[in-house]
Every structure is written in structure tokens, then in C-alpha cells.
MILUM-787570 format. One record per residue (C-alpha): residue number from 0; residue in three letters; chain; x, y, z. Coordinates in nm, 4 decimals. Example, Ala and Ser with C-alpha at 12.3 -4.5 7.8 and 13.67 -1.06 7.14 Angstrom:
% MILUM-787570
 seq type mol       c1       c2       c3
   0  ALA   A   1.2300  -0.4500   0.7800
   1  SER   A   1.3670  -0.1060   0.7140
END
This chain:
% MILUM-787570
 seq type mol       c1       c2       c3
   0  UNK   A  -2.7873  -1.9236   1.4481
   1  UNK   A  -2.8228  -2.1314   1.1311
   2  UNK   A  -2.5081  -2.1914   0.9276
   3  UNK   A  -2.4756  -2.0885   0.5652
   4  UNK   A  -2.5102  -2.3611   0.3045
   5  UNK   A  -2.1911  -2.4017   0.0976
   6  UNK   A  -2.2030  -2.6217  -0.2144
   7  UNK   A  -1.9370  -2.6784  -0.4792
   8  UNK   A  -2.0777  -2.8241  -0.8020
   9  UNK   A  -1.8809  -2.9607  -1.0990
  10  UNK   A  -1.9972  -2.8627  -1.4480
  11  UNK   A  -1.9755  -3.0504  -1.7781
  12  UNK   A  -1.6972  -2.8170  -1.8976
  13  UNK   A  -1.4950  -2.9151  -1.5838
  14  UNK   A  -1.5539  -2.5741  -1.4228
  15  UNK   A  -1.7048  -2.5462  -1.0738
  16  UNK   A  -1.9896  -2.3417  -0.9275
  17  UNK   A  -1.9581  -2.2315  -0.5651
  18  UNK   A  -2.3062  -2.1752  -0.4223
  19  UNK   A  -2.3381  -1.9813  -0.0961
  20  UNK   A  -2.6802  -1.9509   0.0697
  21  UNK   A  -2.6976  -1.7363   0.3811
  22  UNK   A  -2.9784  -1.7811   0.6355
  23  UNK   A  -3.2168  -1.4937   0.7037
  24  UNK   A  -3.0612  -1.4384   1.0463
  25  UNK   A  -2.7132  -1.4009   0.8922
  26  UNK   A  -2.3952  -1.5884   0.9769
  27  UNK   A  -2.1137  -1.5586   1.2285
  28  UNK   A  -1.7551  -1.6716   1.1763
  29  UNK   A  -1.5504  -1.8309   1.4545
  30  UNK   A  -1.2302  -2.0314   1.4773
  31  UNK   A  -0.8588  -2.0579   1.4177
  32  UNK   A  -0.7380  -2.0840   1.0589
  33  UNK   A  -0.4210  -2.2233   0.9076
  34  UNK   A  -0.3476  -2.0764   0.5666
  35  UNK   A  -0.1374  -2.1972   0.2725
  36  UNK   A   0.2308  -2.1112   0.2483
  37  UNK   A   0.3306  -1.7800   0.0954
  38  UNK   A   0.3173  -1.8045  -0.2834
  39  UNK   A   0.5983  -1.5546  -0.3474
  40  UNK   A   0.8346  -1.7299  -0.1061
  41  UNK   A   0.7398  -2.0763  -0.2376
  42  UNK   A   0.8327  -1.9773  -0.5944
  43  UNK   A   1.1653  -1.8309  -0.4881
  44  UNK   A   1.2596  -2.1256  -0.2675
  45  UNK   A   1.2065  -2.3667  -0.5575
  46  UNK   A   1.3981  -2.1466  -0.8052
  47  UNK   A   1.6963  -2.0687  -0.5833
  48  UNK   A   1.7125  -2.4272  -0.4621
  49  UNK   A   1.7274  -2.5405  -0.8268
  50  UNK   A   2.0243  -2.3152  -0.9167
  51  UNK   A   2.2151  -2.3526  -0.5882
  52  UNK   A   2.4849  -2.6048  -0.5063
  53  UNK   A   2.3743  -2.8849  -0.2763
  54  UNK   A   2.0317  -2.9616  -0.1339
  55  UNK   A   1.7566  -2.7238  -0.0273
  56  UNK   A   1.4822  -2.8348   0.2138
  57  UNK   A   1.1491  -2.6518   0.2011
  58  UNK   A   0.8829  -2.6794   0.4721
  59  UNK   A   0.5346  -2.5297   0.4342
  60  UNK   A   0.5445  -2.4979   0.0537
  61  UNK   A   0.2227  -2.3755  -0.1089
  62  UNK   A   0.0615  -2.6625  -0.3014
  63  UNK   A  -0.1226  -2.4376  -0.5485
  64  UNK   A  -0.0982  -2.4707  -0.9247
  65  UNK   A   0.1518  -2.1837  -0.9602
  66  UNK   A   0.4375  -2.3402  -0.7564
  67  UNK   A   0.3719  -2.6678  -0.9392
  68  UNK   A   0.4399  -2.4816  -1.2643
  69  UNK   A   0.7690  -2.3504  -1.1244
  70  UNK   A   0.8768  -2.6979  -1.0092
  71  UNK   A   0.7869  -2.8507  -1.3450
  72  UNK   A   0.9890  -2.5916  -1.5402
  73  UNK   A   1.3028  -2.6364  -1.3311
  74  UNK   A   1.2739  -3.0155  -1.3365
  75  UNK   A   1.2725  -2.9890  -1.7157
  76  UNK   A   1.6049  -2.8013  -1.6911
  77  UNK   A   1.7826  -3.0579  -1.4768
  78  UNK   A   1.6961  -2.9858  -1.1123
  79  UNK   A   1.5818  -3.2786  -0.8991
  80  UNK   A   1.2715  -3.1872  -0.6966
  81  UNK   A   1.0923  -3.4368  -0.4736
  82  UNK   A   0.7095  -3.4660  -0.4921
  83  UNK   A   0.5540  -3.1409  -0.3682
  84  UNK   A   0.3928  -3.1471  -0.0235
  85  UNK   A   0.3618  -2.9162   0.2765
  86  UNK   A   0.5797  -3.1246   0.5090
  87  UNK   A   0.9156  -3.1386   0.3303
  88  UNK   A   1.0279  -3.0836  -0.0286
  89  UNK   A   1.3882  -3.1572  -0.1236
  90  UNK   A   1.5506  -2.9730  -0.4141
  91  UNK   A   1.8843  -3.1009  -0.5417
  92  UNK   A   2.0379  -2.7976  -0.7121
  93  UNK   A   2.2593  -2.8034  -1.0197
  94  UNK   A   2.4683  -2.4947  -0.9408
  95  UNK   A   2.4727  -2.1439  -1.0821
  96  UNK   A   2.4815  -2.1282  -1.4636
  97  UNK   A   2.4068  -2.4975  -1.5137
  98  UNK   A   2.0415  -2.4999  -1.6245
  99  UNK   A   2.0088  -2.7486  -1.9111
 100  UNK   A   1.8468  -2.6766  -2.2443
 101  UNK   A   1.4996  -2.8370  -2.2168
 102  UNK   A   1.3793  -3.0726  -2.4879
 103  UNK   A   1.0320  -2.9155  -2.4889
 104  UNK   A   0.8591  -2.5826  -2.4353
 105  UNK   A   0.8589  -2.4674  -2.0703
 106  UNK   A   0.5011  -2.4088  -1.9525
 107  UNK   A   0.4465  -2.1571  -1.6706
 108  UNK   A   0.0709  -2.2261  -1.6586
 109  UNK   A  -0.1117  -1.9309  -1.5032
 110  UNK   A   0.1929  -1.8053  -1.3119
 111  UNK   A   0.3291  -1.4638  -1.4010
 112  UNK   A   0.5890  -1.4989  -1.1243
 113  UNK   A   0.7230  -1.8203  -1.2778
 114  UNK   A   0.7531  -1.6748  -1.6275
 115  UNK   A   0.8879  -1.3299  -1.5393
 116  UNK   A   1.1451  -1.4406  -1.2810
 117  UNK   A   1.2563  -1.7383  -1.4881
 118  UNK   A   1.3293  -1.5144  -1.7892
 119  UNK   A   1.6128  -1.3518  -1.5949
 120  UNK   A   1.7762  -1.6916  -1.5438
 121  UNK   A   1.7185  -1.8195  -1.8981
 122  UNK   A   1.8503  -1.5041  -2.0639
 123  UNK   A   2.1794  -1.5312  -1.8753
 124  UNK   A   2.2666  -1.8910  -1.9750
 125  UNK   A   2.4987  -1.8467  -2.2769
 126  UNK   A   2.4678  -2.0889  -2.5671
 127  UNK   A   2.1365  -2.2367  -2.4567
 128  UNK   A   1.7948  -2.1950  -2.6180
 129  UNK   A   1.4639  -2.1889  -2.4309
 130  UNK   A   1.0992  -2.1420  -2.5276
 131  UNK   A   0.8426  -2.0475  -2.2619
 132  UNK   A   0.4646  -2.0195  -2.2695
 133  UNK   A   0.1639  -2.0274  -2.0363
 134  UNK   A  -0.2132  -2.0624  -2.0348
 135  UNK   A  -0.4416  -1.8267  -2.2288
 136  UNK   A  -0.4466  -1.5747  -1.9422
 137  UNK   A  -0.0679  -1.5638  -1.9076
 138  UNK   A  -0.0202  -1.5380  -2.2848
 139  UNK   A  -0.2186  -1.2129  -2.2758
 140  UNK   A  -0.0230  -1.0517  -1.9897
 141  UNK   A   0.2562  -0.7979  -2.0605
 142  UNK   A   0.6119  -0.9297  -2.0549
 143  UNK   A   0.7835  -0.6213  -2.1996
 144  UNK   A   0.8312  -0.4887  -1.8441
 145  UNK   A   1.0969  -0.7598  -1.7935
 146  UNK   A   1.2030  -0.8146  -2.1536
 147  UNK   A   1.3169  -0.4526  -2.2020
 148  UNK   A   1.5571  -0.4329  -1.9050
 149  UNK   A   1.6920  -0.7767  -1.9945
 150  UNK   A   1.7542  -0.6528  -2.3483
 151  UNK   A   1.9450  -0.3573  -2.2000
 152  UNK   A   2.1668  -0.6192  -2.0346
 153  UNK   A   2.2237  -0.7841  -2.3738
 154  UNK   A   1.9525  -1.0513  -2.3721
 155  UNK   A   1.8088  -1.1954  -2.6934
 156  UNK   A   1.4350  -1.2576  -2.6497
 157  UNK   A   1.1657  -1.2875  -2.9170
 158  UNK   A   0.7886  -1.3003  -2.8790
 159  UNK   A   0.4549  -1.1819  -3.0109
 160  UNK   A   0.3633  -0.8142  -3.0353
 161  UNK   A   0.7154  -0.6739  -3.0413
 162  UNK   A   0.8494  -0.9302  -2.7922
 163  UNK   A   0.5870  -0.8378  -2.5305
 164  UNK   A   0.3687  -1.1499  -2.5178
 165  UNK   A   0.4334  -1.5212  -2.4624
 166  UNK   A   0.5216  -1.7618  -2.6124
 167  UNK   A   0.8742  -1.6242  -2.5848
 168  UNK   A   1.1975  -1.7642  -2.7295
 169  UNK   A   1.5226  -1.6959  -2.5424
 170  UNK   A   1.8786  -1.7385  -2.6674
 171  UNK   A   2.1049  -1.7230  -2.3621
 172  UNK   A   2.3850  -1.4645  -2.3629
 173  UNK   A   2.6658  -1.3294  -2.1479
 174  UNK   A   2.4908  -1.0278  -1.9942
 175  UNK   A   2.6357  -0.6990  -1.8751
 176  UNK   A   2.5455  -0.5162  -1.5520
 177  UNK   A   2.3125  -0.2139  -1.5692
 178  UNK   A   2.1448   0.0394  -1.3404
 179  UNK   A   1.7753   0.0065  -1.4178
 180  UNK   A   1.5269   0.2753  -1.3105
 181  UNK   A   1.1994   0.0841  -1.3091
 182  UNK   A   0.8925   0.2928  -1.4030
 183  UNK   A   0.6790   0.0750  -1.1736
 184  UNK   A   0.7239  -0.0719  -0.8251
 185  UNK   A   0.7157  -0.4414  -0.9116
 186  UNK   A   0.8803  -0.7261  -0.7224
 187  UNK   A   0.8600  -0.9386  -1.0366
 188  UNK   A   1.0553  -0.6860  -1.2457
 189  UNK   A   1.3106  -0.6302  -0.9687
 190  UNK   A   1.3526  -1.0027  -0.9046
 191  UNK   A   1.3917  -1.0896  -1.2728
 192  UNK   A   1.6805  -0.8424  -1.3073
 193  UNK   A   1.8363  -0.9577  -0.9785
 194  UNK   A   1.8335  -1.3196  -1.0950
 195  UNK   A   1.9898  -1.2228  -1.4285
 196  UNK   A   2.2537  -1.0251  -1.2364
 197  UNK   A   2.3690  -1.3383  -1.0527
 198  UNK   A   2.5566  -1.4399  -1.3691
 199  UNK   A   2.7039  -1.1007  -1.4687
 200  UNK   A   3.0414  -0.9589  -1.3741
 201  UNK   A   3.0046  -0.6415  -1.1689
 202  UNK   A   2.7163  -0.4683  -0.9946
 203  UNK   A   2.3593  -0.4482  -1.1225
 204  UNK   A   2.1219  -0.2011  -0.9534
 205  UNK   A   1.7428  -0.1670  -0.9693
 206  UNK   A   1.5822   0.1558  -0.8457
 207  UNK   A   1.2029   0.1652  -0.7959
 208  UNK   A   0.9552   0.4526  -0.7493
 209  UNK   A   0.8362   0.2816  -0.4280
 210  UNK   A   0.9524  -0.0214  -0.2326
 211  UNK   A   0.8056  -0.3481  -0.3580
 212  UNK   A   0.8090  -0.6744  -0.1610
 213  UNK   A   1.1602  -0.7832  -0.0667
 214  UNK   A   1.1401  -1.1644  -0.0526
 215  UNK   A   1.4026  -1.2006  -0.3272
 216  UNK   A   1.6533  -0.9822  -0.1418
 217  UNK   A   1.6066  -1.1752   0.1831
 218  UNK   A   1.6274  -1.5193   0.0253
 219  UNK   A   1.9148  -1.4423  -0.2122
 220  UNK   A   2.1190  -1.3235   0.0864
 221  UNK   A   2.0330  -1.6413   0.2773
 222  UNK   A   2.1540  -1.8531  -0.0178
 223  UNK   A   2.4842  -1.6634  -0.0315
 224  UNK   A   2.4355  -1.3910  -0.2930
 225  UNK   A   2.5957  -1.0474  -0.2524
 226  UNK   A   2.2910  -0.8195  -0.2188
 227  UNK   A   2.2789  -0.4664  -0.0759
 228  UNK   A   1.9726  -0.2487  -0.0242
 229  UNK   A   1.9494   0.1311   0.0005
 230  UNK   A   1.6039   0.2176   0.1418
 231  UNK   A   1.6580   0.5915   0.0931
 232  UNK   A   1.6989   0.5627  -0.2832
 233  UNK   A   1.4680   0.2562  -0.3025
 234  UNK   A   1.7493   0.0656  -0.4719
 235  UNK   A   1.8852  -0.2878  -0.4564
 236  UNK   A   2.2270  -0.3925  -0.5919
 237  UNK   A   2.3479  -0.7436  -0.6799
 238  UNK   A   2.7174  -0.8173  -0.7290
 239  UNK   A   2.7365  -1.1043  -0.9760
 240  UNK   A   2.9321  -1.4300  -0.9877
 241  UNK   A   2.8627  -1.5285  -0.6243
 242  UNK   A   2.7867  -1.8958  -0.5649
 243  UNK   A   2.4558  -2.0013  -0.4073
 244  UNK   A   2.4311  -2.2847  -0.1546
 245  UNK   A   2.1299  -2.4956  -0.0596
 246  UNK   A   1.9401  -2.3871   0.2523
 247  UNK   A   1.6569  -2.4896   0.4834
 248  UNK   A   1.3533  -2.2722   0.4068
 249  UNK   A   1.0409  -2.2499   0.6237
 250  UNK   A   0.7607  -2.0835   0.4282
 251  UNK   A   0.5284  -1.8667   0.6427
 252  UNK   A   0.1555  -1.8396   0.5750
 253  UNK   A   0.0608  -1.6134   0.2834
 254  UNK   A  -0.0787  -1.2765   0.3952
 255  UNK   A  -0.2578  -1.2569   0.0590
 256  UNK   A  -0.4559  -1.5680   0.1600
 257  UNK   A  -0.5003  -1.4436   0.5171
 258  UNK   A  -0.6538  -1.1235   0.3805
 259  UNK   A  -0.9777  -1.3000   0.2822
 260  UNK   A  -1.0383  -1.4172   0.6402
 261  UNK   A  -0.9306  -1.0842   0.7917
 262  UNK   A  -1.1898  -0.9025   0.5827
 263  UNK   A  -1.4502  -1.1726   0.6502
 264  UNK   A  -1.3973  -1.1399   1.0258
 265  UNK   A  -1.4135  -0.7606   1.0051
 266  UNK   A  -1.7389  -0.7378   0.8052
 267  UNK   A  -1.9534  -1.0284   0.9321
 268  UNK   A  -2.1307  -0.9294   1.2586
 269  UNK   A  -2.0392  -1.1300   1.5696
 270  UNK   A  -1.7264  -1.2815   1.4152
 271  UNK   A  -1.3872  -1.3501   1.5733
 272  UNK   A  -1.1107  -1.5324   1.3857
 273  UNK   A  -0.7430  -1.6046   1.4472
 274  UNK   A  -0.5295  -1.6617   1.1365
 275  UNK   A  -0.2150  -1.8497   1.2388
 276  UNK   A   0.1451  -1.8224   1.1180
 277  UNK   A   0.0985  -1.5241   0.8862
 278  UNK   A   0.4032  -1.3728   0.7185
 279  UNK   A   0.4067  -1.0045   0.8207
 280  UNK   A   0.7021  -0.8856   0.6144
 281  UNK   A   0.6731  -0.5017   0.6220
 282  UNK   A   0.6805  -0.4892   0.2412
 283  UNK   A   0.3586  -0.6965   0.2421
 284  UNK   A   0.1508  -0.5538   0.5294
 285  UNK   A  -0.0335  -0.2832   0.3367
 286  UNK   A  -0.3584  -0.4776   0.3838
 287  UNK   A  -0.3202  -0.4636   0.7629
 288  UNK   A  -0.2567  -0.0896   0.7517
 289  UNK   A  -0.5511  -0.0310   0.5177
 290  UNK   A  -0.7913  -0.2301   0.7367
 291  UNK   A  -0.6700  -0.0421   1.0456
 292  UNK   A  -0.7329   0.2870   0.8606
 293  UNK   A  -1.0886   0.1622   0.8111
 294  UNK   A  -1.1251   0.0939   1.1844
 295  UNK   A  -1.0905  -0.2856   1.1777
 296  UNK   A  -1.0191  -0.4555   1.5116
 297  UNK   A  -0.6948  -0.6417   1.4311
 298  UNK   A  -0.4221  -0.7584   1.6704
 299  UNK   A  -0.0866  -0.9257   1.6025
 300  UNK   A  -0.0087  -1.2023   1.8525
 301  UNK   A   0.2846  -1.4404   1.9059
 302  UNK   A   0.5173  -1.2280   1.6894
 303  UNK   A   0.8382  -1.4077   1.5931
 304  UNK   A   1.0920  -1.4535   1.3137
 305  UNK   A   1.1070  -1.7701   1.1028
 306  UNK   A   1.3896  -1.8226   0.8521
 307  UNK   A   1.4486  -1.4485   0.8214
 308  UNK   A   1.0819  -1.3572   0.7734
 309  UNK   A   0.8662  -1.1922   1.0453
 310  UNK   A   0.5611  -1.4022   1.1381
 311  UNK   A   0.2593  -1.3541   1.3669
 312  UNK   A  -0.0855  -1.4886   1.4483
 313  UNK   A  -0.3475  -1.2298   1.3497
 314  UNK   A  -0.6739  -1.1923   1.5452
 315  UNK   A  -0.9659  -1.0062   1.3879
 316  UNK   A  -1.3025  -0.9188   1.5410
 317  UNK   A  -1.6072  -0.7676   1.3747
 318  UNK   A  -1.6202  -0.3897   1.3843
 319  UNK   A  -1.8012  -0.1076   1.2061
 320  UNK   A  -1.5755   0.0035   0.9225
 321  UNK   A  -1.5359   0.3543   0.7840
 322  UNK   A  -1.4217   0.4671   0.4414
 323  UNK   A  -1.0680   0.5772   0.3583
 324  UNK   A  -0.8433   0.6637   0.0646
 325  UNK   A  -0.5845   0.4085  -0.0500
 326  UNK   A  -0.3132   0.5533  -0.2747
 327  UNK   A   0.0600   0.6088  -0.3082
 328  UNK   A   0.3334   0.3962  -0.1516
 329  UNK   A   0.0926   0.1633   0.0315
 330  UNK   A  -0.0447   0.0252  -0.2981
 331  UNK   A   0.2602  -0.1839  -0.4057
 332  UNK   A   0.2566  -0.3400  -0.0576
 333  UNK   A  -0.0997  -0.4675  -0.1016
 334  UNK   A  -0.1583  -0.4851  -0.4775
 335  UNK   A  -0.2834  -0.8465  -0.4651
 336  UNK   A  -0.5138  -0.7708  -0.1717
 337  UNK   A  -0.7034  -0.4811  -0.3316
 338  UNK   A  -0.9875  -0.7028  -0.4644
 339  UNK   A  -1.0704  -0.8225  -0.1120
 340  UNK   A  -1.0190  -0.4716   0.0290
 341  UNK   A  -1.2851  -0.3574  -0.2186
 342  UNK   A  -1.5216  -0.6031  -0.0501
 343  UNK   A  -1.4428  -0.4471   0.2890
 344  UNK   A  -1.5165  -0.1038   0.1411
 345  UNK   A  -1.8629  -0.2204   0.0324
 346  UNK   A  -1.9480  -0.2587   0.4041
 347  UNK   A  -1.7735   0.0592   0.5248
 348  UNK   A  -1.9552   0.3820   0.6030
 349  UNK   A  -1.8870   0.6492   0.3401
 350  UNK   A  -1.6990   0.6397   0.0096
 351  UNK   A  -1.3645   0.4611  -0.0182
 352  UNK   A  -1.1303   0.5686  -0.2985
 353  UNK   A  -0.8563   0.3411  -0.4349
 354  UNK   A  -0.6012   0.5049  -0.6672
 355  UNK   A  -0.2544   0.4352  -0.8157
 356  UNK   A  -0.3529   0.0713  -0.8725
 357  UNK   A  -0.3471   0.0532  -1.2551
 358  UNK   A  -0.1266  -0.2573  -1.2149
 359  UNK   A  -0.4522  -0.4430  -1.1340
 360  UNK   A  -0.5503  -0.4197  -1.4998
 361  UNK   A  -0.2739  -0.6576  -1.6107
 362  UNK   A  -0.3169  -0.9322  -1.3517
 363  UNK   A  -0.4910  -1.2680  -1.4144
 364  UNK   A  -0.7865  -1.0543  -1.5188
 365  UNK   A  -0.8498  -0.6794  -1.5352
 366  UNK   A  -0.9240  -0.6766  -1.1638
 367  UNK   A  -1.0546  -0.3194  -1.1603
 368  UNK   A  -1.3193  -0.3841  -1.4264
 369  UNK   A  -1.4105  -0.7333  -1.3069
 370  UNK   A  -1.4455  -0.6431  -0.9365
 371  UNK   A  -1.6548  -0.3364  -1.0208
 372  UNK   A  -1.8847  -0.5377  -1.2496
 373  UNK   A  -1.9297  -0.8351  -1.0166
 374  UNK   A  -1.9795  -0.6336  -0.6959
 375  UNK   A  -2.2322  -0.4127  -0.8730
 376  UNK   A  -2.4219  -0.7267  -0.9782
 377  UNK   A  -2.4561  -0.8030  -0.6063
 378  UNK   A  -2.5983  -0.4561  -0.5449
 379  UNK   A  -2.2861  -0.2627  -0.4428
 380  UNK   A  -2.2084   0.0906  -0.5632
 381  UNK   A  -1.8672   0.0705  -0.7301
 382  UNK   A  -1.7428   0.3205  -0.9883
 383  UNK   A  -1.4451   0.2214  -1.2011
 384  UNK   A  -1.1544   0.4691  -1.2178
 385  UNK   A  -0.8624   0.4493  -1.4657
 386  UNK   A  -0.6289   0.3473  -1.1816
 387  UNK   A  -0.8679   0.2152  -0.9189
 388  UNK   A  -1.2225   0.2282  -0.7816
 389  UNK   A  -1.4618   0.4497  -0.5911
 390  UNK   A  -1.6805   0.2438  -0.3570
 391  UNK   A  -1.9776   0.3840  -0.1673
 392  UNK   A  -2.0487   0.1537   0.1245
 393  UNK   A  -2.3646   0.0667   0.3104
 394  UNK   A  -2.5820  -0.0729   0.0312
 395  UNK   A  -2.7281  -0.4168   0.1220
 396  UNK   A  -2.6073  -0.6966  -0.1069
 397  UNK   A  -2.8417  -0.9548  -0.2589
 398  UNK   A  -2.7344  -1.2920  -0.3914
 399  UNK   A  -2.7093  -1.3467  -0.7665
 400  UNK   A  -2.4899  -1.5138  -1.0299
 401  UNK   A  -2.1342  -1.3775  -1.0496
 402  UNK   A  -1.8195  -1.4940  -1.2307
 403  UNK   A  -1.4540  -1.5226  -1.1268
 404  UNK   A  -1.3254  -1.4673  -1.4831
 405  UNK   A  -1.0858  -1.7550  -1.3920
 406  UNK   A  -0.9048  -1.5234  -1.1475
 407  UNK   A  -0.8325  -1.6857  -0.8095
 408  UNK   A  -0.8453  -1.3620  -0.6084
 409  UNK   A  -1.1739  -1.2572  -0.7704
 410  UNK   A  -1.3306  -1.5973  -0.6918
 411  UNK   A  -1.2393  -1.5808  -0.3227
 412  UNK   A  -1.3262  -1.2113  -0.2848
 413  UNK   A  -1.6762  -1.2747  -0.4217
 414  UNK   A  -1.7205  -1.5675  -0.1817
 415  UNK   A  -1.6447  -1.3399   0.1151
 416  UNK   A  -1.8845  -1.0743  -0.0177
 417  UNK   A  -2.1534  -1.3433  -0.0462
 418  UNK   A  -2.1369  -1.4069   0.3306
 419  UNK   A  -2.3045  -1.0689   0.3830
 420  UNK   A  -2.5472  -1.0996   0.0903
 421  UNK   A  -2.9084  -1.2066   0.1322
 422  UNK   A  -3.0275  -1.5201  -0.0447
 423  UNK   A  -2.8192  -1.7358  -0.2804
 424  UNK   A  -2.4956  -1.6298  -0.4510
 425  UNK   A  -2.3528  -1.8522  -0.7255
 426  UNK   A  -1.9876  -1.7973  -0.8188
 427  UNK   A  -1.9078  -1.9437  -1.1594
 428  UNK   A  -1.5587  -2.0772  -1.2424
 429  UNK   A  -1.4810  -2.0933  -0.8704
 430  UNK   A  -1.2137  -2.3601  -0.9331
 431  UNK   A  -0.9750  -2.0689  -0.9995
 432  UNK   A  -0.9228  -2.0439  -0.6212
 433  UNK   A  -0.6970  -2.3520  -0.6400
 434  UNK   A  -0.4287  -2.1440  -0.8124
 435  UNK   A  -0.3228  -2.0080  -0.4729
 436  UNK   A  -0.5591  -2.1639  -0.2153
 437  UNK   A  -0.6665  -2.5238  -0.2938
 438  UNK   A  -0.8401  -2.5640   0.0449
 439  UNK   A  -1.0363  -2.2381   0.0397
 440  UNK   A  -1.3867  -2.3870   0.0270
 441  UNK   A  -1.3165  -2.6356   0.3084
 442  UNK   A  -1.1797  -2.3562   0.5290
 443  UNK   A  -1.4907  -2.1490   0.4546
 444  UNK   A  -1.7099  -2.4383   0.5663
 445  UNK   A  -1.4941  -2.4839   0.8791
 446  UNK   A  -1.5377  -2.1300   1.0097
 447  UNK   A  -1.9099  -2.1344   0.9312
 448  UNK   A  -1.9501  -2.4751   1.0986
END
């Protein structure tokens, strides 16, 4: 069987085109894949290491642009962080409450996690002034979801559009504990408040409508914070004024990155892939459950625990997929994986419905609109819903020009869709993949090799 032709071309405006040409006979994917470190855990390891006493060692850090933004911001506030690499990063912390006033604007780049979580720390440093911004995408994304609860705690934050958009100015204050009932299940909102609560006297509680990912709870406990969780009420409580101490952190592979290969293996005939060292934290495994609902042939192997996080190797084989409905509590546990799940739905028998995912509209792009538009360009049948999509599977895809809209998950999802499209697919602004997966194109070539 002939391999697909994969070409990455640089443009005059510094953007890249990813060109995927599939042979008439189709392709088959085989091999074992190592994926980048988990982005959520990488961010938190850098942040907590920076505000802890002593040294933190991080193995397996994600080398994407987003963690680099986090490291740069905390270096500007006094933390010593060794050059970023996957082998070993050392963070010399400055201790709780000791972030220094930076001499320049803090730039979170494209990273919503960096900006939202960091606000909780900045707001709770009395007598210090901070200004934070990001790239054009981040400056258009809503920050009121974290600004409002911080203001309830006594924070002083100013920004555009009634303090809802970056750039944001923060005057640190002594904050008071609150019980915040979040209208959305968001790990970023929860984590921001938890980080602010580290500096307050008393107990701060966040209650969510559904459980969001719990990496902050796990890592804060490991660093020495007083954190309690009540699964029945979907609440987490932080008792402030505890000291954090440097730790050794091993970052598992990111299930959000694994998801692209799991879908690829499930939809491309004759394929069998093993994705190694995948973090399978139960608050993140919605994508596995959704693919199993669709009839995907997925097995967890070599299950183990690494630094408090469950990890496994995940084997996927091609299978005929069927449609399903994705809604409710599963959505927060797979919100970042819905673009690639939409690709799986294109090749499933029947009509797949995705609901309760309005959060996708305020990501790096409006992922509902963009995925519907780009998949339809390829010949799919996708109808946009206010809070999701309706996808009728079984229509053959044909190669054409599509665009990532500078969204890393859109870029990679379209590349996987192109593997089952006839002819040539050109993905414009494909460099966006480097935000979370710098080696994506090389891995794609490897499994097609």
C-alpha cells in the first residue's frame, strides 16, 4: 500500500501549509506513539514550583508554546526556571506570597490557562501591581468568569469591556475566603480561585455543576496545600495559609494529544496503534468513553500510577463506528477533545449529536462554527447547534483547502480527517499545532511510514 504524501510548506507571512495527499488505495496506520506531556499538568507544575519553597524537578514537561508562556511569566516575577526540556526542568521557588512586581507587562501568549490561573495568584499579592496580556486570540477570550469571583474575594482588577478582556491590570490585595457556586464546570475557574485561596485566612470553597478535571487538587495536595474534595456536592475546599514545598513531578502523556491518534486508528481501515504513557485521570477520560460508545476498539494496557496520576498505554484498532449522543456530565471531561470527536462522527454510521458544549465557542477559536465550516468544506454533513453540532456520518470526504483559524486543535483535527479524504487536502496556518504538539507532523509521517 502506498503511503500518503505529507508536506509542510512555509509561507511568506511565516505561516505554514500542511499538505496531505492520500493514495487512491487509501492509507493504513501502524506503530507505537509517544505523545507530549500533559499541558494542564505542565502548567501547574511550573506555577506551583515557582511559588513553593525549595526546588521542584519536572520530568516530561510539554515543550509547547503555552508552557513556555507560563515559565516566562513566572521568571519575570522572580522564580528561577532552568531551560525547558523534556528530560528535567528545575524550578527554584520563591515561597508563597513572594512573587515580585515585574518591570514589564506579563505576556501569556495564546494560553488561557496561564492567564486565568495566574490571575488568582496576582490578585492575592498585597501591595504589588501587575499587568497581563496575550496574543490577539487571548485578548478576545472572556476573563470575567475568573475576574468576578476574584472580585467577590476583594480583588482589584481592571480591563477592557467592563474588566472582561485582556490586557488586565491587577492591584494585589488581602483577599477574603468565599463559597463560589460556579455557573460552569471549568477547571480554569476552579483552579484560579483555589490558587487565590492559598493566601487567604480560612476556607474557600468552589462548587461546580459537574466535575471538571482535578489536576489542581491532586498537585496542590502533593505540594502540601490543605485541599478537601466532596464528590457528592461537586465541591472543593482550600484552607489558606499553608506552605507549599518543592516536589518531583513526572508529567504523563496528554490524553488531549493522544485523542488525535485514537480517532485516526479508529477511522482509518486496517490501522492499529499503541499510544504510550497516556494520563487516564478519570476527570479527563470522556474521550475514551465517547469512542467506546461509538463502538471503537480501544484497550488500556500496562495500567499504573505515576506521581499521583493514573497512566496507561492505549491500543486502538480500526472498527466500524456508530453514532451516539454526547451531552451532560461527560462534556466537561472531554471539552478539548470534541473537535477530534467530530471527525470520528463524520465516519460513524448515523447521526451523532453533541450538546452542552457552548464552552467551545470561547476557546482559541469558536470551535463549533470553525469545525462545522471546515468539515463541510471537505464534504461532511455537519449542522451547527447553539451548544454543539449534529453530524451525519458516512459521506465520503474529498480533499480541498481548509484553515485552522490559528487553533491548534482545529489544525490537528483537520489533518486526521484528511487521512480519509480522497485527493489533496491543504491545511492553512497549520503551525498552530505547535501550541500543544510541536512534533505532530513528524509523528503523522512516522505512523504512515
